[in-house]
N, C-alpha and C positions, 0 to 999 in steps of 0.2 A: 504494500500500500504506500502511496506517496505521502509526503509530509505536509501536504496542502491542508489548510484549515478546513474544518467540516462546515458544510452549509446544508441545512435540512430544507426539504421542499415538501409540499403537499402534492403527491403524485397526480391526483385527480385534477387539481387546479392547474398544475404544470401542463397537463395535457390539454386543458381547455384554453389556457393563455400563459405561455411560458415567459412572456416578455417582462413582467414585473420582477420575477425572481432573477432572471438573467441580468436585468439592470442593477439589481441589488448586488449580485455577484461581481459585476464589473466595478462597482464602487467599493465594496467591502472585501471581497476575496476573489480577484480575477482568475486565479487558479484555485479551484475549490474541489474538495472531495465531497460528493453527494452520496450519503449512505443509502438513500432510497434507490439509487441507480448503480450502486457498487462501482462507481467510476469517478475519476478525476476529470473535471470539466475545465477546458480553456475557453474563456469567454471574451477576451479582448482581441480585436482584429489583428493587431500587430503580432501578438504572441502566436496566433493561429497561422498567420501568413508566413512567419519564419519557421515554425515548428513543422508545418506540413511538408516543407522541403527537406527536413532533417530525417530522411528515411532510415538512417543508421540508428536513430533513437526511437522515433515515432513511426513504427513500421506498419504498413498495410498488410503485411504477411501475418495472417491470423489463422493458423491451421485449426485452432479450437473454437474459432468464432462461429456465430450462427450462420453467416452467409456461406462460409465454406461447408459447414456441416449440412446445410439444407439445400444449397444451390450448386455446390461444386466450386472448384478452385479457379475462379475467373481471373482475368488480368487485374481487376480492381483489388484483389487480395494478394498481389505480387508486387515486388519492388525491383528496381534496378534493371538489369539486363532481361530478366524473366518477364517483367512487365512490358518493357519496350519491344521485345520480340513479338509478343502477341498484339500489342497496340499497333505496330507497324503493318501487320497483316490486316487488322480490323479497319484501320483508319481510311484507306482508299474508298471504302463503300460509303462513308459519310463525310468525306472531305469537302471543302468549299467547291471544288470543281465538280464533284459528283452531285452535290446539292443543286448547283446551277444547271447542270446538264440533264439531270434526271428527276430529282425528287421534288423540286419546287412545283413544276407543272403537274406532277402527279398529286401532290398535296392539294393544289388548287382544284383539281378535278374532283377529289373526294369532298372538299368543302362545298363546291357548287352543287353536287348531287344531294348532299345532306340538306342544304339550305333550300333547294328546290322542293323537297318533300316537306320541310318544316314550315316554310313561310306562310302557307294558307291557314295554319292553325291559330295564329294570333296569341298563343299562350303556351308556355312550356317550362319545364325545369331545364334550363339551358345546359347545365352540367351533364345531365343524363341524355338530353336530346341532341346536343351539338358537340360539346367538348369531349365527351366520352367516345362517341362513334368516330369523330374526326381523328383523335389521337390513336384510336384502335386501328382504323383503316390505314393511316399513314404508317403505323408500326408494322402492320402486316406486310406492306410493300417493302419497307426497309429491311426487315428481317428475312423476307422471302417466304414466310409462313402464310401464304395466300390461300391455303386449304382450310382455314378456320374462319369463324365468325368473330367480329370485333368484340362481341360480348364475352367470348372465351378469352380473348387477349386481355380484356380488362379484369376478368375474374382471376386469371393466372397472376397478373401483376399484383393485384391486391392481396392475393394469397401469399405471395412471396414477401411483399412489403411487410405484411402483418407478421410473417414468420421470422424475418430477420430483426424485427423490433420486439420480439417476444421475450423480453428479459425476465419476465416472471415465470416462464416455463409452462404456459397454458397448453395442455395436451391437445385440445380441440384446434387451437390456432396452428400448432405444428402439423396436425393431420391435414388441415386444409392446404398448408404449404406443400406437403408431400404430394397431395393430389394435383396441385398446380404444376409441379415439376414433372410429374408423370405424364400429364397432358401435353406439355411442351415436347417431351421426348417422343411421344407418339406422333405429334405433328411433324417433327424433324424427320422421323423415320419415313414418313410418307413423301416428304419433299426432297430428301437426299438423292434418290435416283433421278429425279427431275433435273436438279441443278447440275448433277454430274454429267448428264447427257446434254443439257442445254444450258450453258453458263449464262448468268444475267448479272445485274448490278447489285443484287441484294447481299446482305451480310453473310447469309448462309453460303451463297455461291462464292463470294469473294474469299471468305476464310477457307473453305474447302479447297478451292483451286489455288489459294496462296500457300498451301502446304501445312496448315495448322492441323494437328491431330484431331480426329473426330471428337474425342472426349472433351478437348478444350473448346472446340467449336460449340458443343452443347452447353458448356458452362458459360460461355460468353453470350450466347443467344439468351439464356436465362437472365444474365446480368442486364442485357439490353431491354428485355421485356419488363423487368422489375422496376427500372427507372423510366424507361422510354414511354410507358403508358401512364403511369401514376403521376409523374411530375408535369408533363405537358397538359394532361387533363385538368389538373388543379390550377396550373398557371393560366390556361385559356379562360376558364370560368372565373378565376380570381381577378384577372386583369379587367375583364368585362365588369365585374362587380365593383372594382375600385373606381372605374370611370363613371359608372352609374351613380355611385355614392359621393362623387367629387365633381359636381357639374362644372365648376370653374376650371378644373384640370382638363375635363373632357372638351371644354370650349377651345382650349389651346390646341388640342389635337384636331378637332373639327375644322378649325380655322387655318390649319396647315402650319402652325407655329412650332409644333412638336411632332417628331416622327414616331411611327408605331413602335419601332425598335427601342426608342428611348423610353416609351411608356412601359414596355415589357421589362426592360432592365431595371426601372425603378420599382415595379411591382416585385420582381425577383429579389431586390434588396429589402423591400418593406415587409413582405411576407415570404420568406425564403422557403420554397417547396421542399428543399432538402435542408433541414435545420441542423443536421449533425452528421459527422463522419467519424467512425470509431478508429482507434489506433491501438496497437500493442507496443508497450515499451520493450525495445530489443536489448538495451543495455543501460546501465546506471547513468543518470544525467541529472543536472540541476538547471532549472529554468526559473529565473526571477526569484531565487531563494528557496524554491520548492524542489526537494529531492525526489527523483523517480527511481524505482527499482525495476529490474527486469520482470516482465510479465504483468506489470500494472496495466490496467485498462484505462484509456484516455478517450474522451469525447471532444472532438474539435467542433465547437458550437458555431456553425456558420450563421445561423439565424441571429445569434448574439453579436457576432462580428459585424454584421450588416446594419446593426443599430448602435454601433459604438460611437458614443458622443465625441470621442477624440477625432473622428473623421466625418461625422454627419451631424449637421445642425438640426435640432429638433427631429431626431431620427425616427420617432414614432409617427411622423406626419408623412403622408403620401404626397409627393411633390414631383411632377414630371419635368420641372425645370432644374432639378437637382443634378449635380455632378456625381455620377455613380461609378466613376473610375476606380474607386477604392473598394467597391463591392466584390465579394468573393462567393457569389451565389453559385457559380459553377466550379468552385475550388480554386486553388492557387498554385499548387505544386505539380509534380509529374503526373498526378491523377486528375488534372483538370479534365472536366467532362469531355470525352471524345465525341459525343453527339451534340455538342453545343451549337454548332453551325446549323445542323438539321433542325434542332429545336427552335432556334431563332427564326428560321425560315417558316416552319410550320405555324408558329404563333404570331410573329410580327409581320411577316410578309403575306400570310394567307388568312389565318383564323380571325384576327382582330379586324382588319379592314373589311373582310368579307361579311362578317356578321353585322357590323354597323351599317354597311352599305345596303344589305339586303333586308334587314328587319327594321323598317322605318319606325321612328318613335319608340325605340326600345327603352323600357323602363322596368323597375322592379315591381313585382306583384305584391301589393301590400297584404294580400290574403294569407301569405305564408312567410315566416321569417327565414332569413339566410342563416345557415349554421356553418361554423368554422371551428377547426380544432387540430390537435396534433402538435408535437414538439420535435420529434425526430424527422417526421414527414408531415408538413403542415399544409392545410388547404381547406377549401370549401367542401361541404358535403352535399350541397344543393344550391341551385340558383334559379328560383322561380321568377319569371319575367312575363311581361305582355308587350305586344307591339301592335302597330296599326295594320289593318288588313284592307 
């Protein structure tokens, strides 16, 4: 256990809204051991920005961690040469060139089809009716698992997300995670002969033809699904909600004074869909007077870093005019999100402009409250809206 001062939390309240406790930690104990999470939390942006790059100390290699145990040993849980070897095979499928040449147009086609069907309704839960199917259809295309329904993609993602955040050891949650990974393996089994015979631009095809061992391909497809569905789904719905609840901010976008990408980057800072990334201490080290011992568990609190008062004025405020260059919503070190370019294209280039252009007079439905929660993975649970038909 580290020598960090102890900081107690109410787990239920932390899941509902972690930001008050995180702000208190930044003030009182920026590196704190939280007994309820059995982990030491780094909460200040600069500590996290530096520590994430110190892979010799704060290692992503966690053979006993939940992600490895439940989803396999993907590149996210490898460091150094082992990480880069897989990342270099993975990345061409989601590189800026690939996104421009292949994925952006396909993402737009998915959005147009979904909105064509949705527009006449005049009312919907936009998370379930737009954000979820759009992220699911886009992820089917990118992974190459076009043999499934978007509902399966979403269920698998949520099952794995719940599983790797299951620090209390709930057996039912673990069982749902195992069912999700079994479903993914079955879908991969169906598509492997297809991409081996006819290569395409998908991750499955690019990794197989790039020489990655099949077992590792499976692990990295699961990794992609766990984050590639859950986070974009929440970010699409969340950014729409942020604009609908901040009309002055939306006016800046509507009047062409702020770009959609800027809006998304500010939302990702304000409500970080990935609020935390775990690390294993690989060797003894001291950070800002706190001693760490080998095998200590550390949480890098991205959601806290992105509200650090040292870098962001009034960080609790959503402000599309803000400089977000210090945000680390996608990470900061060698594990910077490999799918960031594709995510930005899906959300900022396609989802946001398309939904506001197509659903005229879009506004919140006062008949149902918007619900939001989570600390390791944070976002909306629903987005009830109405629009003019």
